[in-house]
N, C-alpha and C positions, 0 to 999 in steps of 0.2 A: 408559351409562358413569356410574360413580359419581363424584361430585365429592369431592375430598379435603376432609376436615373442618377442617383447619387448615394454615397456611403451613409449619409445620415438617414435617408429614407429606408435603405436596406437594413440598417441596424435597428431602427424603430419597428420595422415589420417583423424582424426576427424576434425581438423582445415580446412584441404583442402575440406572436404565434406561440412562443415558449410559455408565456404566462397562462395560456389556456390549454396547454398540451397534456396536462396530467391524466385525464381520462383516456385519451388515445394512447399515451405511453403505457398506462396500466393495462389496457386491452392488449396491446402488443406483447407485453411481458407475459400475460396470462395465456397467450396463444402459442407460446413456445412449448414444444413437445419433448425436446432433448436438452438436458442441462448444458448450458454453454461451456462449462468447465470440461465436460466430457468431450465435446467437439474440439475444444482447444487442445486438450491432451492428445487427441488423435492426430492433430495437425502440428505436433511439436517440432517435427523436422522442418516443415514449411516456415514456422515461426522463426526458428534459428537461422534459416537461410535468409529470410526477409530482414531480420535484425542485422545480420552481417552485411547485407546489401545496402542497408540504410545508415551505415556507420558515418559516412561523410555528411549526410543530410542531418543526422542527429547532432553531430559536432557543430555544424554551421548554425543550426537553429538554436542550440543550447547557448552558443557563444553570443547570440544576438541579445539575450536577456541581460540587461544591465543590473548591477547591484541595487541601484535605486528602484528599478521596476520590480525586481524580485522582493525587496523589502516592503515596498508599497503593497503589493499583492498579498504578501504574507500577513501584513498588519491589517489591511482593510477587508480581505476576504477570508483568510485562514483563521486568524485569531477569533473573530466573532463566531465561527462554526465549531470551535473546540468543544464547548460545553454540550451542544446538541449532538455532536458526533460521539462524545463519550457516553452520553445517556443512551443513545441508540445502540452502542456497542457493549454496554455493561453486561448483558447476559453472556455474550461470547467471551468477554474478558474473564468473567467469573468462572465460566466453564474451563477456560485455559488454566486459571490459577488453581482450580480444584485438582487438576491433573498435575500441574507443575510444582506446586509448593511441597507436597509430600516427597517428591523426587529430589527437590532441592534440599530439603531437610536431611534426607538420607545421604546425599552427596556431602553436605557440610559435616554431618556427624561422622562420616567415614574418612575425613581428611587426616593426614598426618599432623602431629602436634606442631604448634608454632615453636620457633627457636631461633637459630642463627640465620644469617642472611641466606645461606645455602639451603637450610631447611625450609625457610619461608618461600624461596623460589620453588622448591620441590612441592610445597603445599599448593602454591598457585598453579603449578603445572598439573598436579593431580586434579584440582578443581576444574581447570579448563578441559582436560581430557575427559573427565566424567560428564561435564555438560555436553561436550561434543558427542560423546557416545550415546547420550540420552536424547539428542536432537531428533525431532520427529515423533517422539513417543508421548508428547504432551501437547 
């Protein structure tokens, strides 16, 4: 395998390869026989160990990203993808809301009455506790 002679050529070759990679990517995805999430769950201990081992690398690499670079990427890459991402996720979001909204209604309807500062704090605490108890059921 020949090594690219310069970064510009290497980057251009990468883009050219990625632009035509859809069919190969699709074939690779369809060739998978075990759900990746199941394999990941089976290796959760290894994941935790690897995360712990990579703490310093994570911190160093995270600190390299400047505010300007993060803002630029968020505005030029992230913002234009919001609409298409939401459209693609709409069925999953709707399924979540179908399960979540009735439970939220029950929680809100079961809260103690509003009143004094102390009663309102208790109301908020009851709300937070109920949401926490229901987590994972929607």
